[in-house]
N, C-alpha and C positions, 0 to 999 in steps of 0.2 A: 639604639639608645640615643643616637644623635637626633633622630626625628622626635623622639619623646621629649628630650631636653629642649629642643627648639620650640615645640608646641607649649611646653610648660613656661618657658621664658616669655614668649610673645603674649601668652594669655595672662600671665601674672603681671607683666608690665602694664598691659591695657587695663586690667582689673584694678591695679594700684592707682592708676591715673583717675579712674572713675571714683574710687574711694576718696581720693584727695579732693576731687571736685565736689563731691557730695558733702564732705566735711566743711568746705568753704561756704557752701550754701546754707548750712545749718543742719544739726542732727535731730532726727526724730526717733524717739524710743518706740519700737513697734511691739515689744513683748518682753516678758521676763521668764527665765527658765527655772533654774534650781532654787533661786532665792531672789529677794527683792534687789540684791546687788548684782545679780547675774542677768545683764540686759542684752537685748537684741535690738539693733537699730534697723531702720528701713534700708539703710545702705548695705548692711550685712546681706540682706536677702537679695537686693538688686545686684550686688557684686557676684554672689554665688550663681545667680541666674545667668549672668554674662559668661562666667567660667563654664557652666553647664553647656550653654549654646556653642561656645567655641570648641569644646572637646567633642561634643556629639557630632558637630559638623564635619570634623576631621576623622574621628575614630568612633564610629557608631556602635562597634561591637564591644567596646571597653565598658567596664563598670565605673561607677562614680559614687563616692561616699563623701557627702558634704556636711559641715557642721549644722547648717540651717535647714536640714531636712532632706536634701537630695539623697536618694537611696536607690541606685540602679545596679542591678546585677548584670554583668556582661558575660560574654562567651569566649573572649579572647585570652583570658587569664591575666589581663592587665586591668588594674583598678586605679582610678585617680582619687586621691585622698585630699580634700580641699578644705582649707580654712579661709573664708573670704576676707575676714578682718580679724586677725589674731591680735588681741589687746583692745577689745571693744570698749572697756571702761576708759582706757587712755584716749581712744578715739572720741568717746563721748565728751571728755573734758578738754579736748584739744591738746593733749600731750602727744608728742611726736613719735613715741615708741609703739607703733603698730605696723602690721605687715600683712600682705597676702601670701599665703603659703600653699603651694601646689606640688604634689608628688605623684609620680607614676610608680606603682608597686606591682610585683608579681606574687601571686599567692592564691588562696582559695577564692573561687568565684562567689561563694556564699558570703554575703557581707556579715552575717552573724558569726561566722567563723574567722573572719579576717582580723588580724591584729599584728602589731609590729613584731611580735616574737615568731610569727610564722609567715611573714611576707619577706620578700627581697626587694629592697629599694632599687629602682632602675634610674630614675631621674627626679631631681627636686629643685625647686626654686623658691626663694623667699625674697619678695620685693617690698622694700620699705619706702613708702612714698615720700615721706618728709625728708629723709636723708638722701634719697636717690640711690641708695645702695641696692644692688641686685646680687644676692648670694645664689650660687648654683652648683650643682654637681651631677655627674652621671657616673654610674658604677664603673669603677676601674679607671676613671679618667681624671681623678683629682677634683678639687673644689676651688672655686674662684669667687671673688667679689668684684664686679665691674671689670672683669677680664684679668685681674691680678690674682695670683695664686694665694691660697689660704694655708695657714699653718698655725697650730696652737702654740701657746707659750710653753716654757719648760722650767717652772719653779723648782727649786731644790728641795723644798719641804712644804708641808701643809701650812706651817706658820707663815709662809710667804704667799699663800694662795688667796686671791680675790675670788669669792664664791658668789654666784648668782643663784637665786631661788625664787619661788613664787608661793602663793597661798591660795587655798580653796575658798569657796563661797560659803560653805557651811560653818556656822559659828563654833561648833564643837571641834571641827577639824582645824580651824584657825588657831584655837586655843592650844591644841597639841603642837601644831607647827611652830607657834611662837615659843613654846617651851624648848623645842629642838634647837631653834635659832639661838636662844639664850645660852645654851650649852655649847653650841658650835662657835659662837663669836670669839671667845677667848683663845680658840685653838687655830684660828686662821687670821690672815691679814685684815679682812673686812668682808662685809656682805653687801650685795646689791640686789634690789628688787625692782625690776624694770616694768613688770606688768604684762609681759607678752613672752610666752615660752619660745616662740620662734625666734624672737630677737635675742633672748638669753642664749639659745643654742648657737645661733649664728655668731654671737659675740665670743662664745667659747671657741668656736672653730677659728675665729680671727685673732685669738690671743688677747682680746680686749677684756675678758675675764678669764680666770684660770680654770674654773670648774663650775659645774651647774648640777643642781638636783631639784626634784620636785615630785611630790606625790599628788595624784588626782588629776593629771593631765589626760587629755583624750587623744585618740590616734591622729586626728587632723592637726592637733597642736604641734606634733613632733615628726610627722611623716617625712616632710622635706628636710627638716633640721637634722634628724638622725643620719641620713645619708650624707649631707653636707659635712657634718662633724666627723663622721667616719672617714670620708674621702680626704678631709683636711689632715687627719692623723690623730684624732682624739680616740681614746678608749671609751666605749659607750656601754651602758647597761640599761636594759628595759625589762620590766616585769612581764609575766605571761598573762596578765589581766586582759580582758577584752576592751574595757573602756577606762577604768579607774587606775591609770598606769602610774608606776613609779619609774622615773627616768633619772639617770645620773651619767655624767661624763666628765672627763678630765684628761689632760695630757698624760702620756705614759709615765713621765717622771714621778707623778704623785697618784696615779690612778688606783693602784692597789691600796695604798694607805687611805685615800679619800673614801673609797667604798667601804673599807673596814670601819672607818670612823662613823659613817652614816648608819651602818648596821648597829654599831655600838650605841649610837644615840637613838636608834629605832626610828630614824627618819623615813624608812621605807614602810613603816606601819601607820604613820600619822597623816 
């Protein structure tokens, strides 16, 4: 796992440097996916290609699943799950909350069967170019940011919890998610929406928010973050969906109450 983490770290840092450089040069929208608001930049594709080349050069037998279309089934049992730029809309607008997310997981070699509920995270790195923070974890070895240990907060109650979340691209889903947030707000300290699931999860692992939930994220959004959060000491939950995932996490002090509240509000359905 040390070798996997080292490869994830060096690749993520190089990829984040490339993303930051391309952002300074100007952003080009290359395509749209699920809706007019769901954009892909030329940098997304270039960064994913760099990650693909670095991993294939070192571990040619591994599989790779990337947000921007990389789909390679390996034979080793290890698959790399890659989000080249998580928070693309932030990236488009010059908002600094975006990151490169790379994880090595062990699970089915068939990518159609691979999902967070049936893989085991081995190593994960989230590199945030603007802040310079590099979050990382290897299974059983704890989690760090720039070499310092990570640990979540320990709020005494939900009323004291700062909660992060995100919203989907479909207008009907956003409407339902807005209704959930309206009911959640009076029951917690406050809500934050940073626009990048990887940053939200890393922030929860670091105690910079107390809890996080979101419906509609993809495996590459959360692959590295789930391992980092778990190794930091968060209690995590992820649905069994293949792609349209519901993810929630919180420190142990409020985890049971937080998940029960989300289910009561039907946050896992919207």
